[in-house]
mmCIF file of the N, C-alpha and C atoms, coordinates in Angstrom:
data_MODEL
# 
_entry.id   MODEL 
# 
loop_
_atom_site.group_PDB 
_atom_site.id 
_atom_site.type_symbol 
_atom_site.label_atom_id 
_atom_site.label_alt_id 
_atom_site.label_comp_id 
_atom_site.label_asym_id 
_atom_site.label_entity_id 
_atom_site.label_seq_id 
_atom_site.pdbx_PDB_ins_code 
_atom_site.Cartn_x 
_atom_site.Cartn_y 
_atom_site.Cartn_z 
_atom_site.occupancy 
_atom_site.B_iso_or_equiv 
_atom_site.pdbx_formal_charge 
_atom_site.auth_seq_id 
_atom_site.auth_comp_id 
_atom_site.auth_asym_id 
_atom_site.auth_atom_id 
_atom_site.pdbx_PDB_model_num 
ATOM 1   N N  . MET A 1 1  ? -7.519  -5.080  36.599 1.00 0.00 ? 1  MET A N  1 
ATOM 2   C CA . MET A 1 1  ? -7.209  -6.410  36.107 1.00 0.00 ? 1  MET A CA 1 
ATOM 3   C C  . MET A 1 1  ? -8.400  -6.981  35.350 1.00 0.00 ? 1  MET A C  1 
ATOM 4   N N  . GLY A 1 2  ? -9.591  -6.718  35.874 1.00 0.00 ? 2  GLY A N  1 
ATOM 5   C CA . GLY A 1 2  ? -10.799 -7.208  35.216 1.00 0.00 ? 2  GLY A CA 1 
ATOM 6   C C  . GLY A 1 2  ? -10.957 -6.639  33.815 1.00 0.00 ? 2  GLY A C  1 
ATOM 7   N N  . SER A 1 3  ? -10.677 -5.360  33.666 1.00 0.00 ? 3  SER A N  1 
ATOM 8   C CA . SER A 1 3  ? -10.776 -4.720  32.353 1.00 0.00 ? 3  SER A CA 1 
ATOM 9   C C  . SER A 1 3  ? -9.763  -5.315  31.376 1.00 0.00 ? 3  SER A C  1 
ATOM 10  N N  . MET A 1 4  ? -8.542  -5.551  31.847 1.00 0.00 ? 4  MET A N  1 
ATOM 11  C CA . MET A 1 4  ? -7.529  -6.154  30.974 1.00 0.00 ? 4  MET A CA 1 
ATOM 12  C C  . MET A 1 4  ? -7.965  -7.550  30.537 1.00 0.00 ? 4  MET A C  1 
ATOM 13  N N  . LYS A 1 5  ? -8.531  -8.303  31.445 1.00 0.00 ? 5  LYS A N  1 
ATOM 14  C CA . LYS A 1 5  ? -8.994  -9.654  31.098 1.00 0.00 ? 5  LYS A CA 1 
ATOM 15  C C  . LYS A 1 5  ? -10.103 -9.598  30.057 1.00 0.00 ? 5  LYS A C  1 
ATOM 16  N N  . ASN A 1 6  ? -11.023 -8.647  30.194 1.00 0.00 ? 6  ASN A N  1 
ATOM 17  C CA . ASN A 1 6  ? -12.106 -8.501  29.217 1.00 0.00 ? 6  ASN A CA 1 
ATOM 18  C C  . ASN A 1 6  ? -11.551 -8.213  27.825 1.00 0.00 ? 6  ASN A C  1 
ATOM 19  N N  . VAL A 1 7  ? -10.594 -7.313  27.744 1.00 0.00 ? 7  VAL A N  1 
ATOM 20  C CA . VAL A 1 7  ? -10.004 -6.954  26.446 1.00 0.00 ? 7  VAL A CA 1 
ATOM 21  C C  . VAL A 1 7  ? -9.248  -8.145  25.870 1.00 0.00 ? 7  VAL A C  1 
ATOM 22  N N  . PHE A 1 8  ? -8.497  -8.861  26.714 1.00 0.00 ? 8  PHE A N  1 
ATOM 23  C CA . PHE A 1 8  ? -7.774  -10.041 26.242 1.00 0.00 ? 8  PHE A CA 1 
ATOM 24  C C  . PHE A 1 8  ? -8.736  -11.088 25.694 1.00 0.00 ? 8  PHE A C  1 
ATOM 25  N N  . LYS A 1 9  ? -9.858  -11.309 26.383 1.00 0.00 ? 9  LYS A N  1 
ATOM 26  C CA . LYS A 1 9  ? -10.850 -12.285 25.915 1.00 0.00 ? 9  LYS A CA 1 
ATOM 27  C C  . LYS A 1 9  ? -11.357 -11.905 24.520 1.00 0.00 ? 9  LYS A C  1 
ATOM 28  N N  . LEU A 1 10 ? -11.686 -10.619 24.357 1.00 0.00 ? 10 LEU A N  1 
ATOM 29  C CA . LEU A 1 10 ? -12.220 -10.152 23.075 1.00 0.00 ? 10 LEU A CA 1 
ATOM 30  C C  . LEU A 1 10 ? -11.213 -10.279 21.939 1.00 0.00 ? 10 LEU A C  1 
ATOM 31  N N  . SER A 1 11 ? -9.931  -10.136 22.248 1.00 0.00 ? 11 SER A N  1 
ATOM 32  C CA . SER A 1 11 ? -8.913  -10.191 21.208 1.00 0.00 ? 11 SER A CA 1 
ATOM 33  C C  . SER A 1 11 ? -8.336  -11.587 21.014 1.00 0.00 ? 11 SER A C  1 
ATOM 34  N N  . GLY A 1 12 ? -8.881  -12.569 21.754 1.00 0.00 ? 12 GLY A N  1 
ATOM 35  C CA . GLY A 1 12 ? -8.441  -13.952 21.579 1.00 0.00 ? 12 GLY A CA 1 
ATOM 36  C C  . GLY A 1 12 ? -7.199  -14.306 22.382 1.00 0.00 ? 12 GLY A C  1 
ATOM 37  N N  . GLY A 1 13 ? -6.801  -13.452 23.314 1.00 0.00 ? 13 GLY A N  1 
ATOM 38  C CA . GLY A 1 13 ? -5.629  -13.725 24.144 1.00 0.00 ? 13 GLY A CA 1 
ATOM 39  C C  . GLY A 1 13 ? -5.927  -14.720 25.244 1.00 0.00 ? 13 GLY A C  1 
ATOM 40  N N  . GLU A 1 14 ? -4.886  -15.267 25.820 1.00 0.00 ? 14 GLU A N  1 
ATOM 41  C CA . GLU A 1 14 ? -5.002  -16.231 26.909 1.00 0.00 ? 14 GLU A CA 1 
ATOM 42  C C  . GLU A 1 14 ? -5.032  -15.482 28.238 1.00 0.00 ? 14 GLU A C  1 
ATOM 43  N N  . VAL A 1 15 ? -6.221  -15.404 28.837 1.00 0.00 ? 15 VAL A N  1 
ATOM 44  C CA . VAL A 1 15 ? -6.443  -14.619 30.050 1.00 0.00 ? 15 VAL A CA 1 
ATOM 45  C C  . VAL A 1 15 ? -5.585  -15.108 31.220 1.00 0.00 ? 15 VAL A C  1 
ATOM 46  N N  . SER A 1 16 ? -5.350  -16.400 31.304 1.00 0.00 ? 16 SER A N  1 
ATOM 47  C CA . SER A 1 16 ? -4.557  -16.930 32.420 1.00 0.00 ? 16 SER A CA 1 
ATOM 48  C C  . SER A 1 16 ? -3.130  -16.394 32.419 1.00 0.00 ? 16 SER A C  1 
ATOM 49  N N  . LEU A 1 17 ? -2.639  -15.957 31.259 1.00 0.00 ? 17 LEU A N  1 
ATOM 50  C CA . LEU A 1 17 ? -1.294  -15.374 31.191 1.00 0.00 ? 17 LEU A CA 1 
ATOM 51  C C  . LEU A 1 17 ? -1.200  -14.093 32.002 1.00 0.00 ? 17 LEU A C  1 
ATOM 52  N N  . LEU A 1 18 ? -2.294  -13.348 32.072 1.00 0.00 ? 18 LEU A N  1 
ATOM 53  C CA . LEU A 1 18 ? -2.303  -12.121 32.874 1.00 0.00 ? 18 LEU A CA 1 
ATOM 54  C C  . LEU A 1 18 ? -2.120  -12.438 34.346 1.00 0.00 ? 18 LEU A C  1 
ATOM 55  N N  . ASP A 1 19 ? -2.825  -13.447 34.833 1.00 0.00 ? 19 ASP A N  1 
ATOM 56  C CA . ASP A 1 19 ? -2.696  -13.832 36.243 1.00 0.00 ? 19 ASP A CA 1 
ATOM 57  C C  . ASP A 1 19 ? -1.271  -14.261 36.575 1.00 0.00 ? 19 ASP A C  1 
ATOM 58  N N  . GLN A 1 20 ? -0.608  -14.892 35.627 1.00 0.00 ? 20 GLN A N  1 
ATOM 59  C CA . GLN A 1 20 ? 0.753   -15.381 35.842 1.00 0.00 ? 20 GLN A CA 1 
ATOM 60  C C  . GLN A 1 20 ? 1.795   -14.270 35.750 1.00 0.00 ? 20 GLN A C  1 
ATOM 61  N N  . SER A 1 21 ? 1.528   -13.248 34.936 1.00 0.00 ? 21 SER A N  1 
ATOM 62  C CA . SER A 1 21 ? 2.580   -12.272 34.655 1.00 0.00 ? 21 SER A CA 1 
ATOM 63  C C  . SER A 1 21 ? 2.389   -10.910 35.318 1.00 0.00 ? 21 SER A C  1 
ATOM 64  N N  . ILE A 1 22 ? 1.257   -10.681 35.986 1.00 0.00 ? 22 ILE A N  1 
ATOM 65  C CA . ILE A 1 22 ? 1.018   -9.374  36.599 1.00 0.00 ? 22 ILE A CA 1 
ATOM 66  C C  . ILE A 1 22 ? 0.672   -9.554  38.069 1.00 0.00 ? 22 ILE A C  1 
ATOM 67  N N  . LYS A 1 23 ? 1.424   -8.843  38.918 1.00 0.00 ? 23 LYS A N  1 
ATOM 68  C CA . LYS A 1 23 ? 1.188   -8.926  40.352 1.00 0.00 ? 23 LYS A CA 1 
ATOM 69  C C  . LYS A 1 23 ? 0.972   -7.536  40.952 1.00 0.00 ? 23 LYS A C  1 
ATOM 70  N N  . THR A 1 24 ? 1.686   -6.530  40.440 1.00 0.00 ? 24 THR A N  1 
ATOM 71  C CA . THR A 1 24 ? 1.755   -5.231  41.094 1.00 0.00 ? 24 THR A CA 1 
ATOM 72  C C  . THR A 1 24 ? 1.519   -4.089  40.117 1.00 0.00 ? 24 THR A C  1 
ATOM 73  N N  . GLU A 1 25 ? 0.967   -3.005  40.644 1.00 0.00 ? 25 GLU A N  1 
ATOM 74  C CA . GLU A 1 25 ? 0.867   -1.748  39.902 1.00 0.00 ? 25 GLU A CA 1 
ATOM 75  C C  . GLU A 1 25 ? 1.821   -0.743  40.545 1.00 0.00 ? 25 GLU A C  1 
ATOM 76  N N  . TYR A 1 26 ? 2.358   0.143   39.731 1.00 0.00 ? 26 TYR A N  1 
ATOM 77  C CA . TYR A 1 26 ? 3.244   1.194   40.228 1.00 0.00 ? 26 TYR A CA 1 
ATOM 78  C C  . TYR A 1 26 ? 2.644   2.545   39.873 1.00 0.00 ? 26 TYR A C  1 
ATOM 79  N N  . LEU A 1 27 ? 2.947   3.527   40.683 1.00 0.00 ? 27 LEU A N  1 
ATOM 80  C CA . LEU A 1 27 ? 2.470   4.891   40.458 1.00 0.00 ? 27 LEU A CA 1 
ATOM 81  C C  . LEU A 1 27 ? 3.549   5.672   39.723 1.00 0.00 ? 27 LEU A C  1 
ATOM 82  N N  . PHE A 1 28 ? 3.193   6.228   38.555 1.00 0.00 ? 28 PHE A N  1 
ATOM 83  C CA . PHE A 1 28 ? 4.112   7.023   37.748 1.00 0.00 ? 28 PHE A CA 1 
ATOM 84  C C  . PHE A 1 28 ? 3.596   8.453   37.661 1.00 0.00 ? 28 PHE A C  1 
ATOM 85  N N  . GLN A 1 29 ? 4.502   9.398   37.743 1.00 0.00 ? 29 GLN A N  1 
ATOM 86  C CA . GLN A 1 29 ? 4.167   10.813  37.560 1.00 0.00 ? 29 GLN A CA 1 
ATOM 87  C C  . GLN A 1 29 ? 4.435   11.141  36.097 1.00 0.00 ? 29 GLN A C  1 
ATOM 88  N N  . VAL A 1 30 ? 3.385   11.529  35.364 1.00 0.00 ? 30 VAL A N  1 
ATOM 89  C CA . VAL A 1 30 ? 3.496   11.868  33.953 1.00 0.00 ? 30 VAL A CA 1 
ATOM 90  C C  . VAL A 1 30 ? 3.082   13.325  33.823 1.00 0.00 ? 30 VAL A C  1 
ATOM 91  N N  . GLY A 1 31 ? 4.070   14.209  33.797 1.00 0.00 ? 31 GLY A N  1 
ATOM 92  C CA . GLY A 1 31 ? 3.761   15.633  33.815 1.00 0.00 ? 31 GLY A CA 1 
ATOM 93  C C  . GLY A 1 31 ? 2.995   15.948  35.086 1.00 0.00 ? 31 GLY A C  1 
ATOM 94  N N  . PRO A 1 32 ? 1.834   16.601  34.960 1.00 0.00 ? 32 PRO A N  1 
ATOM 95  C CA . PRO A 1 32 ? 1.053   16.933  36.156 1.00 0.00 ? 32 PRO A CA 1 
ATOM 96  C C  . PRO A 1 32 ? 0.149   15.787  36.637 1.00 0.00 ? 32 PRO A C  1 
ATOM 97  N N  . TYR A 1 33 ? 0.171   14.660  35.938 1.00 0.00 ? 33 TYR A N  1 
ATOM 98  C CA . TYR A 1 33 ? -0.752  13.562  36.247 1.00 0.00 ? 33 TYR A CA 1 
ATOM 99  C C  . TYR A 1 33 ? -0.037  12.405  36.942 1.00 0.00 ? 33 TYR A C  1 
ATOM 100 N N  . GLN A 1 34 ? -0.777  11.723  37.808 1.00 0.00 ? 34 GLN A N  1 
ATOM 101 C CA . GLN A 1 34 ? -0.302  10.484  38.405 1.00 0.00 ? 34 GLN A CA 1 
ATOM 102 C C  . GLN A 1 34 ? -1.072  9.331   37.762 1.00 0.00 ? 34 GLN A C  1 
ATOM 103 N N  . VAL A 1 35 ? -0.332  8.311   37.333 1.00 0.00 ? 35 VAL A N  1 
ATOM 104 C CA . VAL A 1 35 ? -0.926  7.181   36.619 1.00 0.00 ? 35 VAL A CA 1 
ATOM 105 C C  . VAL A 1 35 ? -0.487  5.884   37.286 1.00 0.00 ? 35 VAL A C  1 
ATOM 106 N N  . TRP A 1 36 ? -1.463  5.066   37.672 1.00 0.00 ? 36 TRP A N  1 
ATOM 107 C CA . TRP A 1 36 ? -1.172  3.722   38.164 1.00 0.00 ? 36 TRP A CA 1 
ATOM 108 C C  . TRP A 1 36 ? -1.111  2.796   36.962 1.00 0.00 ? 36 TRP A C  1 
ATOM 109 N N  . ALA A 1 37 ? -0.060  1.994   36.867 1.00 0.00 ? 37 ALA A N  1 
ATOM 110 C CA . ALA A 1 37 ? 0.073   1.076   35.734 1.00 0.00 ? 37 ALA A CA 1 
ATOM 111 C C  . ALA A 1 37 ? 0.583   -0.272  36.223 1.00 0.00 ? 37 ALA A C  1 
ATOM 112 N N  . PRO A 1 38 ? -0.058  -1.359  35.796 1.00 0.00 ? 38 PRO A N  1 
ATOM 113 C CA . PRO A 1 38 ? 0.451   -2.686  36.124 1.00 0.00 ? 38 PRO A CA 1 
ATOM 114 C C  . PRO A 1 38 ? 1.756   -2.929  35.365 1.00 0.00 ? 38 PRO A C  1 
ATOM 115 N N  . ILE A 1 39 ? 2.615   -3.722  35.960 1.00 0.00 ? 39 ILE A N  1 
ATOM 116 C CA . ILE A 1 39 ? 3.908   -4.012  35.344 1.00 0.00 ? 39 ILE A CA 1 
ATOM 117 C C  . ILE A 1 39 ? 4.120   -5.519  35.349 1.00 0.00 ? 39 ILE A C  1 
ATOM 118 N N  . GLN A 1 40 ? 4.741   -6.030  34.294 1.00 0.00 ? 40 GLN A N  1 
ATOM 119 C CA . GLN A 1 40 ? 4.992   -7.463  34.232 1.00 0.00 ? 40 GLN A CA 1 
ATOM 120 C C  . GLN A 1 40 ? 5.926   -7.872  35.367 1.00 0.00 ? 40 GLN A C  1 
ATOM 121 N N  . LYS A 1 41 ? 5.628   -9.021  35.961 1.00 0.00 ? 41 LYS A N  1 
ATOM 122 C CA . LYS A 1 41 ? 6.329   -9.499  37.152 1.00 0.00 ? 41 LYS A CA 1 
ATOM 123 C C  . LYS A 1 41 ? 7.849   -9.529  36.989 1.00 0.00 ? 41 LYS A C  1 
ATOM 124 N N  . GLN A 1 42 ? 8.335   -9.950  35.831 1.00 0.00 ? 42 GLN A N  1 
ATOM 125 C CA . GLN A 1 42 ? 9.776   -10.088 35.631 1.00 0.00 ? 42 GLN A CA 1 
ATOM 126 C C  . GLN A 1 42 ? 10.498  -8.738  35.581 1.00 0.00 ? 42 GLN A C  1 
ATOM 127 N N  . LEU A 1 43 ? 9.745   -7.639  35.486 1.00 0.00 ? 43 LEU A N  1 
ATOM 128 C CA . LEU A 1 43 ? 10.356  -6.306  35.453 1.00 0.00 ? 43 LEU A CA 1 
ATOM 129 C C  . LEU A 1 43 ? 10.408  -5.636  36.826 1.00 0.00 ? 43 LEU A C  1 
ATOM 130 N N  . GLU A 1 44 ? 9.735   -6.195  37.813 1.00 0.00 ? 44 GLU A N  1 
ATOM 131 C CA . GLU A 1 44 ? 9.649   -5.535  39.118 1.00 0.00 ? 44 GLU A CA 1 
ATOM 132 C C  . GLU A 1 44 ? 11.010  -5.337  39.775 1.00 0.00 ? 44 GLU A C  1 
ATOM 133 N N  . LYS A 1 45 ? 11.817  -6.374  39.869 1.00 0.00 ? 45 LYS A N  1 
ATOM 134 C CA . LYS A 1 45 ? 13.131  -6.237  40.505 1.00 0.00 ? 45 LYS A CA 1 
ATOM 135 C C  . LYS A 1 45 ? 14.035  -5.276  39.741 1.00 0.00 ? 45 LYS A C  1 
ATOM 136 N N  . PRO A 1 46 ? 14.162  -5.415  38.415 1.00 0.00 ? 46 PRO A N  1 
ATOM 137 C CA . PRO A 1 46 ? 15.008  -4.456  37.698 1.00 0.00 ? 46 PRO A CA 1 
ATOM 138 C C  . PRO A 1 46 ? 14.519  -3.009  37.833 1.00 0.00 ? 46 PRO A C  1 
ATOM 139 N N  . LEU A 1 47 ? 13.198  -2.800  37.836 1.00 0.00 ? 47 LEU A N  1 
ATOM 140 C CA . LEU A 1 47 ? 12.667  -1.442  37.957 1.00 0.00 ? 47 LEU A CA 1 
ATOM 141 C C  . LEU A 1 47 ? 13.035  -0.839  39.308 1.00 0.00 ? 47 LEU A C  1 
ATOM 142 N N  . THR A 1 48 ? 12.814  -1.591  40.381 1.00 0.00 ? 48 THR A N  1 
ATOM 143 C CA . THR A 1 48 ? 13.110  -1.051  41.710 1.00 0.00 ? 48 THR A CA 1 
ATOM 144 C C  . THR A 1 48 ? 14.614  -0.904  41.943 1.00 0.00 ? 48 THR A C  1 
ATOM 145 N N  . LYS A 1 49 ? 15.421  -1.662  41.223 1.00 0.00 ? 49 LYS A N  1 
ATOM 146 C CA . LYS A 1 49 ? 16.879  -1.567  41.352 1.00 0.00 ? 49 LYS A CA 1 
ATOM 147 C C  . LYS A 1 49 ? 17.426  -0.378  40.564 1.00 0.00 ? 49 LYS A C  1 
ATOM 148 N N  . GLU A 1 50 ? 16.879  -0.133  39.369 1.00 0.00 ? 50 GLU A N  1 
ATOM 149 C CA . GLU A 1 50 ? 17.430  0.869   38.468 1.00 0.00 ? 50 GLU A CA 1 
ATOM 150 C C  . GLU A 1 50 ? 16.782  2.244   38.575 1.00 0.00 ? 50 GLU A C  1 
ATOM 151 N N  . VAL A 1 51 ? 15.552  2.312   39.063 1.00 0.00 ? 51 VAL A N  1 
ATOM 152 C CA . VAL A 1 51 ? 14.809  3.576   39.048 1.00 0.00 ? 51 VAL A CA 1 
ATOM 153 C C  . VAL A 1 51 ? 14.445  3.979   40.473 1.00 0.00 ? 51 VAL A C  1 
ATOM 154 N N  . ARG A 1 52 ? 14.731  5.218   40.807 1.00 0.00 ? 52 ARG A N  1 
ATOM 155 C CA . ARG A 1 52 ? 14.386  5.776   42.116 1.00 0.00 ? 52 ARG A CA 1 
ATOM 156 C C  . ARG A 1 52 ? 13.268  6.798   41.945 1.00 0.00 ? 52 ARG A C  1 
ATOM 157 N N  . PRO A 1 53 ? 12.484  7.049   42.993 1.00 0.00 ? 53 PRO A N  1 
ATOM 158 C CA . PRO A 1 53 ? 11.448  8.089   42.892 1.00 0.00 ? 53 PRO A CA 1 
ATOM 159 C C  . PRO A 1 53 ? 12.038  9.409   42.399 1.00 0.00 ? 53 PRO A C  1 
ATOM 160 N N  . GLY A 1 54 ? 11.373  9.996   41.422 1.00 0.00 ? 54 GLY A N  1 
ATOM 161 C CA . GLY A 1 54 ? 11.824  11.255  40.840 1.00 0.00 ? 54 GLY A CA 1 
ATOM 162 C C  . GLY A 1 54 ? 12.668  11.083  39.585 1.00 0.00 ? 54 GLY A C  1 
ATOM 163 N N  . ASP A 1 55 ? 13.174  9.865   39.329 1.00 0.00 ? 55 ASP A N  1 
ATOM 164 C CA . ASP A 1 55 ? 13.946  9.611   38.112 1.00 0.00 ? 55 ASP A CA 1 
ATOM 165 C C  . ASP A 1 55 ? 13.041  9.638   36.887 1.00 0.00 ? 55 ASP A C  1 
ATOM 166 N N  . SER A 1 56 ? 13.618  9.972   35.752 1.00 0.00 ? 56 SER A N  1 
ATOM 167 C CA . SER A 1 56 ? 12.899  9.880   34.478 1.00 0.00 ? 56 SER A CA 1 
ATOM 168 C C  . SER A 1 56 ? 13.076  8.471   33.923 1.00 0.00 ? 56 SER A C  1 
ATOM 169 N N  . VAL A 1 57 ? 12.017  7.968   33.364 1.00 0.00 ? 57 VAL A N  1 
ATOM 170 C CA . VAL A 1 57 ? 12.054  6.619   32.797 1.00 0.00 ? 57 VAL A CA 1 
ATOM 171 C C  . VAL A 1 57 ? 11.178  6.587   31.553 1.00 0.00 ? 57 VAL A C  1 
ATOM 172 N N  . LEU A 1 58 ? 11.631  5.864   30.542 1.00 0.00 ? 58 LEU A N  1 
ATOM 173 C CA . LEU A 1 58 ? 10.857  5.657   29.323 1.00 0.00 ? 58 LEU A CA 1 
ATOM 174 C C  . LEU A 1 58 ? 10.146  4.320   29.462 1.00 0.00 ? 58 LEU A C  1 
ATOM 175 N N  . LEU A 1 59 ? 8.819   4.342   29.371 1.00 0.00 ? 59 LEU A N  1 
ATOM 176 C CA . LEU A 1 59 ? 8.022   3.128   29.524 1.00 0.00 ? 59 LEU A CA 1 
ATOM 177 C C  . LEU A 1 59 ? 7.516   2.647   28.172 1.00 0.00 ? 59 LEU A C  1 
ATOM 178 N N  . TYR A 1 60 ? 7.628   1.367   27.946 1.00 0.00 ? 60 TYR A N  1 
ATOM 179 C CA . TYR A 1 60 ? 7.038   0.724   26.778 1.00 0.00 ? 60 TYR A CA 1 
ATOM 180 C C  . TYR A 1 60 ? 5.827   -0.042  27.290 1.00 0.00 ? 60 TYR A C  1 
ATOM 181 N N  . CYS A 1 61 ? 4.669   0.244   26.726 1.00 0.00 ? 61 CYS A N  1 
ATOM 182 C CA . CYS A 1 61 ? 3.422   -0.296  27.272 1.00 0.00 ? 61 CYS A CA 1 
ATOM 183 C C  . CYS A 1 61 ? 2.538   -0.906  26.199 1.00 0.00 ? 61 CYS A C  1 
ATOM 184 N N  . LEU A 1 62 ? 1.766   -1.878  26.632 1.00 0.00 ? 62 LEU A N  1 
ATOM 185 C CA . LEU A 1 62 ? 0.655   -2.387  25.836 1.00 0.00 ? 62 LEU A CA 1 
ATOM 186 C C  . LEU A 1 62 ? -0.558  -1.576  26.252 1.00 0.00 ? 62 LEU A C  1 
ATOM 187 N N  . PHE A 1 63 ? -1.203  -0.924  25.302 1.00 0.00 ? 63 PHE A N  1 
ATOM 188 C CA . PHE A 1 63 ? -2.374  -0.100  25.593 1.00 0.00 ? 63 PHE A CA 1 
ATOM 189 C C  . PHE A 1 63 ? -3.622  -0.944  25.412 1.00 0.00 ? 63 PHE A C  1 
ATOM 190 N N  . LEU A 1 64 ? -4.412  -1.056  26.476 1.00 0.00 ? 64 LEU A N  1 
ATOM 191 C CA . LEU A 1 64 ? -5.667  -1.805  26.445 1.00 0.00 ? 64 LEU A CA 1 
ATOM 192 C C  . LEU A 1 64 ? -6.811  -0.836  26.690 1.00 0.00 ? 64 LEU A C  1 
ATOM 193 N N  . ASN A 1 65 ? -7.828  -0.898  25.858 1.00 0.00 ? 65 ASN A N  1 
ATOM 194 C CA . ASN A 1 65 ? -8.938  0.048   25.906 1.00 0.00 ? 65 ASN A CA 1 
ATOM 195 C C  . ASN A 1 65 ? -10.243 -0.726  25.918 1.00 0.00 ? 65 ASN A C  1 
ATOM 196 N N  . GLU A 1 66 ? -11.028 -0.540  26.984 1.00 0.00 ? 66 GLU A N  1 
ATOM 197 C CA . GLU A 1 66 ? -12.311 -1.238  27.100 1.00 0.00 ? 66 GLU A CA 1 
ATOM 198 C C  . GLU A 1 66 ? -13.449 -0.231  27.194 1.00 0.00 ? 66 GLU A C  1 
ATOM 199 N N  . HIS A 1 67 ? -14.419 -0.386  26.316 1.00 0.00 ? 67 HIS A N  1 
ATOM 200 C CA . HIS A 1 67 ? -15.675 0.373   26.382 1.00 0.00 ? 67 HIS A CA 1 
ATOM 201 C C  . HIS A 1 67 ? -16.726 -0.592  26.916 1.00 0.00 ? 67 HIS A C  1 
ATOM 202 N N  . SER A 1 68 ? -17.332 -0.255  28.054 1.00 0.00 ? 68 SER A N  1 
ATOM 203 C CA . SER A 1 68 ? -18.354 -1.133  28.607 1.00 0.00 ? 68 SER A CA 1 
ATOM 204 C C  . SER A 1 68 ? -19.500 -0.295  29.165 1.00 0.00 ? 68 SER A C  1 
ATOM 205 N N  . SER A 1 69 ? -20.516 -0.974  29.648 1.00 0.00 ? 69 SER A N  1 
ATOM 206 C CA . SER A 1 69 ? -21.640 -0.262  30.253 1.00 0.00 ? 69 SER A CA 1 
ATOM 207 C C  . SER A 1 69 ? -21.216 0.452   31.538 1.00 0.00 ? 69 SER A C  1 
ATOM 208 N N  . ASN A 1 70 ? -20.059 0.068   32.091 1.00 0.00 ? 70 ASN A N  1 
ATOM 209 C CA . ASN A 1 70 ? -19.522 0.719   33.291 1.00 0.00 ? 70 ASN A CA 1 
ATOM 210 C C  . ASN A 1 70 ? -18.630 1.905   32.970 1.00 0.00 ? 70 ASN A C  1 
ATOM 211 N N  . GLY A 1 71 ? -18.417 2.164   31.683 1.00 0.00 ? 71 GLY A N  1 
ATOM 212 C CA . GLY A 1 71 ? -17.604 3.308   31.285 1.00 0.00 ? 71 GLY A CA 1 
ATOM 213 C C  . GLY A 1 71 ? -16.422 2.908   30.421 1.00 0.00 ? 71 GLY A C  1 
ATOM 214 N N  . LEU A 1 72 ? -15.501 3.833   30.277 1.00 0.00 ? 72 LEU A N  1 
ATOM 215 C CA . LEU A 1 72 ? -14.300 3.647   29.462 1.00 0.00 ? 72 LEU A CA 1 
ATOM 216 C C  . LEU A 1 72 ? -13.125 3.369   30.380 1.00 0.00 ? 72 LEU A C  1 
ATOM 217 N N  . PHE A 1 73 ? -12.376 2.317   30.092 1.00 0.00 ? 73 PHE A N  1 
ATOM 218 C CA . PHE A 1 73 ? -11.207 1.953   30.882 1.00 0.00 ? 73 PHE A CA 1 
ATOM 219 C C  . PHE A 1 73 ? -9.992  1.878   29.972 1.00 0.00 ? 73 PHE A C  1 
ATOM 220 N N  . ASN A 1 74 ? -8.972  2.658   30.273 1.00 0.00 ? 74 ASN A N  1 
ATOM 221 C CA . ASN A 1 74 ? -7.712  2.625   29.552 1.00 0.00 ? 74 ASN A CA 1 
ATOM 222 C C  . ASN A 1 74 ? -6.643  2.095   30.504 1.00 0.00 ? 74 ASN A C  1 
ATOM 223 N N  . THR A 1 75 ? -5.916  1.100   30.047 1.00 0.00 ? 75 THR A N  1 
ATOM 224 C CA . THR A 1 75 ? -4.864  0.504   30.865 1.00 0.00 ? 75 THR A CA 1 
ATOM 225 C C  . THR A 1 75 ? -3.574  0.467   30.056 1.00 0.00 ? 75 THR A C  1 
ATOM 226 N N  . PHE A 1 76 ? -2.488  0.867   30.701 1.00 0.00 ? 76 PHE A N  1 
ATOM 227 C CA . PHE A 1 76 ? -1.160  0.763   30.109 1.00 0.00 ? 76 PHE A CA 1 
ATOM 228 C C  . PHE A 1 76 ? -0.403  -0.321  30.869 1.00 0.00 ? 76 PHE A C  1 
ATOM 229 N N  . LEU A 1 77 ? -0.185  -1.458  30.236 1.00 0.00 ? 77 LEU A N  1 
ATOM 230 C CA . LEU A 1 77 ? 0.559   -2.550  30.843 1.00 0.00 ? 77 LEU A CA 1 
ATOM 231 C C  . LEU A 1 77 ? 2.034   -2.362  30.511 1.00 0.00 ? 77 LEU A C  1 
ATOM 232 N N  . VAL A 1 78 ? 2.855   -2.101  31.525 1.00 0.00 ? 78 VAL A N  1 
ATOM 233 C CA . VAL A 1 78 ? 4.286   -1.852  31.300 1.00 0.00 ? 78 VAL A CA 1 
ATOM 234 C C  . VAL A 1 78 ? 4.959   -3.172  30.928 1.00 0.00 ? 78 VAL A C  1 
ATOM 235 N N  . SER A 1 79 ? 5.554   -3.201  29.721 1.00 0.00 ? 79 SER A N  1 
ATOM 236 C CA . SER A 1 79 ? 6.188   -4.419  29.232 1.00 0.00 ? 79 SER A CA 1 
ATOM 237 C C  . SER A 1 79 ? 7.701   -4.271  29.103 1.00 0.00 ? 79 SER A C  1 
ATOM 238 N N  . GLU A 1 80 ? 8.189   -3.035  29.212 1.00 0.00 ? 80 GLU A N  1 
ATOM 239 C CA . GLU A 1 80 ? 9.634   -2.788  29.183 1.00 0.00 ? 80 GLU A CA 1 
ATOM 240 C C  . GLU A 1 80 ? 9.868   -1.371  29.638 1.00 0.00 ? 80 GLU A C  1 
ATOM 241 N N  . PHE A 1 81 ? 11.074  -1.061  30.067 1.00 0.00 ? 81 PHE A N  1 
ATOM 242 C CA . PHE A 1 81 ? 11.397  0.296   30.482 1.00 0.00 ? 81 PHE A CA 1 
ATOM 243 C C  . PHE A 1 81 ? 12.869  0.580   30.207 1.00 0.00 ? 81 PHE A C  1 
ATOM 244 N N  . MET A 1 82 ? 13.190  1.861   30.166 1.00 0.00 ? 82 MET A N  1 
ATOM 245 C CA . MET A 1 82 ? 14.574  2.281   30.012 1.00 0.00 ? 82 MET A CA 1 
ATOM 246 C C  . MET A 1 82 ? 14.781  3.490   30.918 1.00 0.00 ? 82 MET A C  1 
ATOM 247 N N  . SER A 1 83 ? 15.675  3.361   31.903 1.00 0.00 ? 83 SER A N  1 
ATOM 248 C CA . SER A 1 83 ? 15.945  4.495   32.778 1.00 0.00 ? 83 SER A CA 1 
ATOM 249 C C  . SER A 1 83 ? 16.745  5.524   31.996 1.00 0.00 ? 83 SER A C  1 
ATOM 250 N N  . GLN A 1 84 ? 16.510  6.804   32.336 1.00 0.00 ? 84 GLN A N  1 
ATOM 251 C CA . GLN A 1 84 ? 17.147  7.869   31.558 1.00 0.00 ? 84 GLN A CA 1 
ATOM 252 C C  . GLN A 1 84 ? 18.087  8.673   32.391 1.00 0.00 ? 84 GLN A C  1 
# 
């Protein structure tokens, strides 16, 4: 969350919107990799209703990339999905 806020600040976004719209991260299996991704609050109920573990899903994400003295942070904020 801290990394997303840093990127939003740099791009002129309203950081408080992140606190209002993001509550939970979900674990997604992408090929051989597991990826934790935050999801917008309004998508949580539809996601848990429509998608079961092991289902394929198409995720639409905002990609946030932060380079800092602490390293490189890549975040995919899930903004929409389509079950397949």
